[in-house]
C-alpha positions in Angstrom: -8.5 -7.6 54.6 -7.7 -7.1 58.4 -9.9 -6.0 61.2 -10.3 -3.0 63.5 -12.8 -1.5 65.9 -16.0 0.0 64.3 -16.5 3.7 64.7 -19.8 5.2 65.8 -21.3 7.4 63.3 -24.9 8.8 63.8 -26.9 7.8 60.5 -28.7 11.3 60.6 -25.4 12.9 60.2 -24.9 11.8 56.6 -25.2 14.0 53.6 -25.4 13.1 49.9 -25.1 14.4 46.5 -24.8 13.3 43.0 -23.0 14.7 39.9 -24.1 12.6 36.9 -22.7 13.2 33.2 -25.0 12.8 30.4 -24.3 11.6 26.8 -26.5 12.0 24.0 -27.3 11.0 20.3 -28.6 13.6 17.8 -31.8 13.2 15.8 -29.9 11.0 13.1 -28.9 8.7 15.9 -25.4 9.6 15.8 -23.3 9.9 19.1 -23.0 13.7 19.9 -19.4 14.1 20.9 -16.8 16.5 20.3 -16.4 15.4 16.9 -19.9 16.7 15.7 -20.8 19.0 18.7 -20.2 22.5 19.4 -20.6 24.2 22.9 -23.2 26.3 21.7 -25.3 23.3 20.7 -25.6 22.0 24.3 -25.5 25.4 26.0 -28.9 26.2 24.2 -30.2 23.2 26.0 -29.1 24.4 29.2 -30.4 27.8 28.7 -34.0 26.4 28.5 -33.5 24.9 32.1 -34.2 26.8 35.3 -32.1 28.5 37.6 -32.5 28.1 41.5 -31.4 31.1 43.3 -30.1 29.3 46.6 -28.0 26.7 44.7 -25.0 29.2 44.6 -24.6 28.4 48.3 -23.9 24.6 47.6 -22.9 24.5 43.8 -19.8 25.8 42.6 -19.9 28.2 39.7 -16.2 27.8 38.6 -13.9 30.2 36.8 -15.3 30.0 33.6 -18.9 31.0 34.7 -20.3 27.9 32.8 -21.7 26.1 36.0 -24.4 28.5 37.1 -27.1 25.9 37.2 -27.8 22.4 38.1 -27.0 21.7 34.5 -24.0 22.7 32.6 -22.1 21.8 29.6 -19.2 19.5 30.3 -16.1 19.6 28.4 -12.4 20.5 27.7 -11.9 24.3 28.5 -9.5 26.2 26.1 -7.4 29.3 27.1 -5.3 31.8 25.1 -2.3 32.6 27.3 -4.8 34.0 30.1 -6.6 32.5 33.1 -9.9 33.5 31.1 -11.2 30.7 29.1 -12.1 31.2 25.4 -13.9 28.0 24.6 -15.2 24.8 25.7 -15.2 21.6 23.6 -18.1 19.6 24.8 -18.7 15.9 25.6 -22.1 16.2 27.1 -24.1 17.7 30.0 -23.5 17.4 33.6 -26.5 17.4 36.3 -25.5 18.2 39.8 -27.8 17.7 42.7 -27.9 19.9 46.0 -27.0 18.4 49.3 -29.6 16.0 50.8 -30.0 14.4 54.1 -31.1 11.1 52.7 -30.2 8.9 49.6 -33.7 9.0 48.5 -33.7 12.8 48.5 -30.7 13.0 46.2 -32.2 10.2 44.0 -35.5 12.1 43.7 -33.7 15.4 42.7 -31.5 13.8 40.3 -34.5 11.9 38.5 -36.4 15.2 38.2 -33.5 17.2 36.7 -32.8 14.3 34.5 -36.5 14.6 33.2 -36.3 18.2 32.7 -32.9 17.9 30.6 -34.4 15.2 28.4 -37.3 17.3 27.6 -35.2 20.4 26.8 -32.7 18.4 25.0 -35.6 16.8 22.8 -36.3 20.3 21.4 -33.1 20.3 19.7 -33.3 16.7 18.5 -31.1 15.0 21.3 -31.7 11.9 23.1 -30.1 10.8 26.4 -28.2 7.5 26.0 -26.7 5.8 29.0 -22.9 5.2 28.3 -19.8 5.5 30.4 -17.3 5.7 27.7 -17.5 7.1 24.4 -18.5 4.2 22.2 -16.5 5.3 19.0 -13.7 7.6 19.8 -10.6 6.0 21.6 -8.6 9.3 22.0 -9.2 12.9 22.4 -6.5 15.5 20.8 -6.9 19.0 21.5 -7.2 21.0 18.4 -5.4 23.4 18.1 -2.6 22.0 20.2 -2.2 23.3 23.6 -0.5 26.6 23.8 2.2 27.6 26.3 -0.4 28.9 28.9 -2.3 25.7 28.8 1.1 23.5 29.0 2.0 25.4 32.2 -1.2 24.5 33.7 -0.6 20.7 33.3 1.8 21.1 36.5 -1.1 22.0 38.7 -2.1 18.4 39.3 -2.0 14.7 38.2 -5.6 15.2 36.8 -4.6 18.2 34.8 -1.9 15.9 33.1 -4.6 13.4 32.1 -7.4 15.9 31.3 -7.9 14.3 27.9 -9.2 11.1 29.5 -12.5 12.5 30.9 -13.4 13.8 27.2 -14.0 10.0 26.5 -15.9 9.1 29.9 -19.0 9.5 31.3 -19.3 8.9 35.1 -20.8 9.9 38.3 -19.3 11.6 41.3 -21.1 10.2 44.3 -20.6 12.4 47.3 -21.0 11.4 50.9 -20.3 13.3 53.9 -20.9 13.4 57.6 -21.5 16.4 60.0 -19.1 14.6 62.6 -16.1 14.4 60.0 -12.9 16.4 60.6 -10.0 16.4 58.1 -8.7 13.2 59.6 -11.7 11.3 59.1 -12.6 12.3 55.7 -8.9 11.5 54.6 -9.1 8.1 56.2 -12.6 7.4 54.7 -11.2 8.4 51.2 -8.1 6.4 51.7 -10.3 3.3 52.6 -12.6 3.7 49.3 -9.7 3.8 47.3 -8.3 0.4 48.7 -11.9 -1.0 48.2 -12.4 0.5 44.6 -11.4 -2.4 42.3 -13.7 -4.8 44.2 -16.8 -2.4 44.4 -16.6 -0.9 40.7 -18.1 -3.9 38.9 -21.4 -3.3 40.7 -21.7 -0.3 38.2 -20.3 -1.6 35.0 -22.6 -0.8 32.1 -20.8 0.5 29.0 -18.8 -2.6 27.3 -18.0 -0.6 24.0 -14.9 0.6 22.5 -13.8 1.8 19.2 -17.2 1.3 17.6 -17.4 -2.2 18.7 -18.0 -4.6 21.7 -15.0 -4.4 24.2 -13.4 -7.7 25.1 -14.2 -6.8 28.8 -16.6 -5.0 31.0 -15.5 -1.5 31.4 -13.2 0.4 29.3 -13.7 3.5 31.3 -12.4 1.8 34.4 -9.5 0.3 32.4 -8.4 3.5 30.7 -9.3 6.0 33.7 -8.7 4.5 37.1 -5.2 4.5 38.2 -4.3 7.4 36.0 -7.0 9.5 37.9 -8.4 9.1 41.5 -10.9 6.8 42.9 -11.9 9.1 45.5 -11.2 12.7 46.9 -11.4 14.1 50.5 -12.2 17.8 50.6 -10.7 19.6 53.6 -11.0 23.1 54.7 -7.1 23.5 55.7 -4.6 23.9 52.9 -2.1 22.5 55.3 -3.8 19.3 55.2 -3.5 19.0 51.4 -0.7 16.3 50.5 0.0 16.0 46.7 -0.7 12.2 45.6 -0.4 10.8 42.1 -3.4 11.0 41.5 -4.8 13.3 44.0 -6.5 12.1 47.2 -7.0 15.4 49.1 -8.3 18.7 47.9 -8.8 22.0 49.4 -12.5 22.6 49.6 -13.9 25.7 47.3 -17.1 26.3 49.2 -17.9 25.7 53.0 -20.4 22.7 52.0 -17.5 21.0 50.4 -15.7 20.7 53.9 -15.8 17.1 54.9 -17.0 15.7 51.4 -15.9 12.3 50.1 -16.2 12.3 46.4 -16.1 8.7 44.9 -15.3 8.8 40.9 -14.7 5.3 40.0 -18.1 4.1 39.2 -19.5 3.7 35.7 -22.8 5.6 35.0 -26.1 4.1 35.9 -28.5 4.1 33.1 -31.3 5.5 35.4 -30.8 7.7 38.7 -32.5 4.9 40.9 -29.2 2.7 40.3 -27.3 5.1 42.2 -29.3 4.3 45.5 -27.4 0.9 46.1 -24.3 2.6 45.3 -24.6 5.3 47.7 -25.8 2.8 50.4 -22.6 1.0 49.8 -20.5 4.0 50.2 -22.3 4.9 53.4 -21.9 1.4 54.9 -18.2 1.4 54.0 -17.8 4.9 55.6 -19.6 3.5 58.9 -17.6 0.4 58.7 -14.8 -0.1 61.3 -13.7 -3.8 60.2 -11.6 -3.0 57.0 -8.0 -1.8 57.6 -6.7 -1.7 54.0 -6.0 1.8 52.9 -4.6 3.2 49.7 -3.5 6.8 48.8 -3.6 6.0 45.0 -5.7 3.4 43.1 -4.3 0.0 42.2 -4.1 0.2 38.5 -3.5 -3.4 37.8 -6.5 -4.5 40.2 -8.7 -2.2 38.4 -7.7 -3.5 35.0 -8.4 -6.9 36.0 -11.7 -5.7 37.5 -12.5 -4.0 34.2 -11.7 -7.2 32.0 -13.2 -9.8 34.4 -15.6 -8.3 36.9 -16.7 -10.9 39.3 -15.8 -13.8 37.0 -12.2 -13.3 38.7 -12.2 -15.0 42.0 -9.6 -12.5 43.5 -12.2 -9.6 42.6 -15.2 -11.7 43.7 -13.6 -12.5 47.1 -12.8 -9.0 47.8 -16.2 -7.7 46.7 -17.8 -10.3 49.2 -15.5 -8.9 52.2 -16.4 -5.3 51.1 -20.2 -6.0 50.8 -20.1 -7.9 54.2 -18.4 -4.9 55.9 -20.9 -2.4 54.3 -23.9 -4.5 55.6 -22.5 -4.5 59.1 -21.9 -0.9 58.8 -25.4 -0.3 58.1 -26.7 -2.5 61.0 -30.1 -0.9 62.2 -30.2 1.5 59.3 -33.1 1.2 56.7 -30.5 1.9 53.9 -29.0 -1.5 54.4 -31.9 -3.1 52.3 -30.7 -1.0 49.4 -27.6 -3.2 49.2 -29.8 -6.4 47.9 -29.3 -5.7 44.3 -25.5 -5.8 44.8 -25.7 -9.1 46.6 -27.7 -10.6 43.6 -25.1 -9.5 41.1 -22.2 -10.8 43.3 -23.9 -14.0 43.6 -24.8 -14.4 39.8 -21.2 -13.1 39.0 -22.9 -10.5 36.7 -22.6 -6.7 36.1 -25.0 -4.6 34.5 -22.7 -4.6 31.4 -23.8 -8.4 30.8 -27.2 -7.4 29.8 -26.0 -4.7 27.4 -23.6 -7.6 25.9 -26.7 -9.8 25.6 -28.7 -6.9 24.0 -25.8 -6.1 21.4 -25.7 -9.7 20.4 -29.5 -9.8 19.7 -29.2 -6.3 17.7 -25.9 -7.1 16.2 -25.1 -3.5 15.6 -23.8 -0.6 18.0 -25.6 2.3 16.3 -28.8 0.2 16.4 -28.2 -0.7 20.1 -27.7 3.1 20.8 -30.8 3.9 19.0 -32.8 1.4 21.1 -31.3 2.8 24.5 -31.9 6.4 23.5 -35.7 5.3 23.1 -36.0 3.9 26.6 -38.4 6.1 28.8 
């Protein structure tokens, strides 16, 4: 990667948020996906959780009215020849944090929200399980088939054309913004993170299961998703700035607090909220960095697939990760958040990912269902 002059960004101007998708097993330790769960099953869990009046200023409700809380049922919305949805096929429950001035603040809120969710879910026999890809299903087929109205909506964006993929995946959106960012800066930062994506996603790999068995790689989510869907989005306030890439890179903000937001979407889920702290610090460091000149409008599918299979065992991915991590560390010079990068350096030096630990646990247990039961029992 080539070099350029570093920008000056006041650390105090950064803002952070997390969107975290949660998967569950039921009281019989069966994976609670769209094959055996209805919208109402998860909505009754959400109904038990509190509402915070001021959240509407920061968190989008959406057209369907489902997203009225920090928690909402995530799934595939169905329509009948109208813009009004008539059903939502569920895959799990998403948690959103409000906007925070520090990484620690976002992590603390997510930790609290997850604890409340787990308590409410337990009332109905559901236990959270940390996966990033449906460990059993390999395809989602809408039933009944899409009608004419739904098919027409597929032309809205590349993401709409691949809307079945997220029904198999569970992952975070890590949101970073800065008060000094204009449209040009936020778009450039999203392009930089898109170029860096194949080298940094292995730091999060943590769900190496596919089709009911151990996958022959580290992240089926990355292999299936990234390239067909974006690594990062830039939210701008002016529609004239929106350029249609395939997949999308630039989005028009739907709420004022979204203007200037970079949303990184390519990481696997972390088993615990604290796992997002190093990843947010990494993104912050890369945004502050001025040495990396590589930019990309769309994710490199081939590099992501190589990364998904080999992680840091591949020399190309490992070298790229070291360059990017070096740049992030330089970008955080004088910033206390620099210390948060230490776990990532250890993973890179060992050429390991969180998925390696799960692979080792799977071999000890010898059965995927037993492993999910073990993971669901974790505090």
